[in-house]
C-alpha positions as CSV (number, residue, x, y, z in Angstrom):
1,M,81.7,87.7,98.0
2,S,80.9,91.3,98.8
3,K,77.7,92.4,100.5
4,E,75.1,94.0,98.3
5,P,74.3,97.6,99.4
6,K,70.7,98.0,100.6
7,F,68.8,101.3,100.5
8,R,66.1,102.2,103.0
9,I,62.7,103.1,101.6
10,I,61.6,106.0,103.8
11,N,58.3,107.0,102.2
12,K,55.9,105.5,99.6
13,T,53.0,107.4,98.0
14,S,50.9,106.5,95.0
15,K,53.2,108.7,92.7
16,T,56.6,108.9,94.4
17,V,59.1,106.9,96.5
18,T,61.7,108.4,98.9
19,V,64.9,106.4,99.3
20,K,67.8,107.1,101.6
21,I,71.0,106.8,99.6
22,G,74.0,107.5,101.8
23,P,73.5,110.7,103.7
24,K,70.9,112.0,101.2
25,T,67.3,111.2,100.6
26,V,66.1,111.0,97.0
27,T,62.5,111.3,95.9
28,S,61.6,109.9,92.5
29,S,58.6,108.6,90.6
30,W,57.7,104.9,90.7
31,E,58.8,104.6,87.1
32,E,62.2,106.0,87.7
33,F,62.6,103.9,90.9
34,N,61.7,100.7,89.1
35,Q,64.3,101.4,86.4
36,N,67.1,101.5,89.1
37,F,66.0,99.4,92.1
38,I,64.5,96.1,93.1
39,V,62.3,96.1,96.2
40,V,63.5,93.5,98.6
41,D,60.8,94.0,101.2
42,K,58.6,96.8,102.5
43,F,61.5,98.9,103.8
44,W,64.6,98.0,101.7
45,A,65.6,98.1,98.0
46,V,68.7,97.1,96.1
47,F,70.2,98.1,92.7
48,N,69.1,96.1,89.7
49,E,71.7,94.4,87.5
50,E,71.9,97.3,85.0
51,M,72.5,99.8,87.8
52,K,75.1,97.6,89.4
53,Q,77.1,97.5,86.2
54,K,76.8,101.2,85.8
55,Q,78.0,101.7,89.4
56,E,81.0,99.4,88.8
57,K,81.9,101.4,85.6
58,I,81.6,104.7,87.6
59,D,83.9,103.2,90.3
60,D,86.4,102.2,87.7
61,I,86.4,105.6,86.0
62,I,86.9,107.3,89.4
63,S,89.8,104.9,90.2
64,D,91.4,105.7,86.8
65,I,91.1,109.5,87.5
66,C,92.7,109.0,90.9
67,V,95.6,107.1,89.4
68,C,96.1,109.8,86.8
69,F,96.0,112.5,89.5
70,M,98.7,110.7,91.5
71,L,100.8,110.2,88.4
72,Q,100.5,113.9,87.6
73,R,101.5,114.9,91.1
74,G,104.3,112.3,91.4
75,N,107.9,112.2,90.4
76,A,107.3,110.8,86.9
77,D,108.9,112.1,83.7
78,P,107.2,115.0,82.0
79,L,105.7,112.9,79.2
80,K,103.9,110.6,81.7
81,K,102.6,113.6,83.6
82,M,101.2,115.2,80.4
83,G,99.7,111.8,79.4
84,A,98.1,111.5,82.8
85,L,96.6,115.1,82.5
86,G,95.2,114.3,79.0
87,T,93.7,111.0,80.2
88,M,92.3,112.6,83.3
89,G,90.4,115.2,81.2
90,A,88.9,112.5,78.9
91,K,87.9,110.4,82.0
92,F,86.2,113.4,83.6
93,E,84.1,113.9,80.5
94,E,83.2,110.2,80.5
95,L,82.3,110.4,84.1
96,Q,80.1,113.4,83.6
97,K,78.2,111.7,80.7
98,L,77.7,108.5,82.7
99,V,76.6,110.1,85.9
100,G,74.8,113.0,84.3
101,C,76.4,115.6,86.5
102,T,78.3,118.9,86.2
103,N,82.1,119.2,86.2
104,A,82.0,120.5,89.8
105,E,80.0,117.5,91.0
106,A,82.3,115.1,89.2
107,I,85.3,116.7,90.9
108,Q,83.6,116.3,94.3
109,L,83.2,112.6,93.6
110,V,86.9,112.2,92.8
111,Q,87.9,114.4,95.7
112,S,86.0,112.1,98.1
113,R,87.9,109.1,96.8
114,L,91.2,111.0,97.0
115,R,90.5,112.0,100.6
116,L,90.3,108.3,101.4
117,L,93.7,107.7,99.8
118,N,95.2,110.8,101.4
119,P,96.8,109.0,104.5
120,F,98.8,106.8,102.2
121,M,100.2,109.6,100.1
122,V,103.7,111.0,100.6
123,N,102.5,114.6,99.9
124,P,99.1,115.1,101.3
125,I,96.7,116.9,98.9
126,W,94.4,118.6,101.4
127,N,95.1,119.7,105.0
128,D,92.7,117.8,107.2
129,E,91.5,119.2,110.6
130,A,94.1,117.2,112.5
131,S,97.0,118.7,110.6
132,L,95.5,122.2,111.0
133,R,95.5,121.7,114.8
134,K,99.2,120.8,114.9
135,P,101.3,123.6,116.5
136,N,103.7,125.4,114.2
137,F,107.1,125.4,115.7
138,D,109.4,128.4,115.1
139,L,113.1,128.3,115.3
140,E,113.2,130.8,118.1
141,D,115.0,130.1,121.4
142,E,112.6,129.1,124.2
143,D,114.2,131.7,126.5
144,D,113.1,134.5,124.1
145,V,109.5,133.4,124.0
146,E,107.2,135.1,126.5
147,P,104.6,132.6,128.0
148,E,101.1,133.0,126.7
149,S,99.6,133.8,130.1
150,T,101.7,136.9,130.6
151,K,101.1,138.4,127.1
152,E,98.8,141.5,127.1
153,P,95.9,141.4,124.6
154,I,96.2,143.8,121.8
155,S,93.6,146.5,121.9
156,D,92.9,148.3,118.7
157,G,90.0,150.3,119.9
158,R,87.3,148.2,118.4
159,P,84.4,147.0,120.5
160,T,84.7,143.6,122.0
161,L,82.3,141.0,123.4
162,G,83.1,142.2,126.9
163,D,81.8,145.7,125.9
164,A,78.5,144.2,124.9
165,F,78.0,142.2,128.1
166,S,79.0,143.9,131.3
167,C,78.7,140.6,133.2
168,L,81.8,139.3,131.3
169,S,84.0,142.1,132.6
170,D,82.8,141.3,136.2
171,L,83.6,137.6,135.6
172,K,87.1,138.6,134.3
173,K,87.8,140.6,137.4
174,K,86.7,137.7,139.6
175,L,88.9,135.3,137.8
176,E,91.9,137.6,138.0
177,N,91.5,138.0,141.8
178,E,91.5,134.2,142.3
């Protein structure tokens, strides 16, 4: 049995309620709040049954879009790829209607799910920060490559940070002497 997600009630006034949903805080009227949530105690609320079913349906649609995306990127025959593209478009429209969001917001929802799946994919979709930090190895001989420390900086005549702060040039001279 999975745990039911709880949402923290941050602020209550006579007209509005502020709830923390994930990283965002959402302020709504009491009427709208009571349509979607059940108050557990003074500080916590959970989704009501109608909202739970809606969330499950949204989750299923996002999963279907992810499967279509992977089929479209994969090594399937062209007919399967075209079918996946057509299904993906219809699922995006269904997701937009159910959530009540724009196309860009629906794409962000799907991208967040695909980012979770990214480590398991053969061809990564997006470059994460770790892969951007990996050094690019060239096919040059190591003897031909000049060490980084002996390379002279390229000066193109533009002002630098050292020009703006004279103390930096003094620091550079001290470090070169040591």
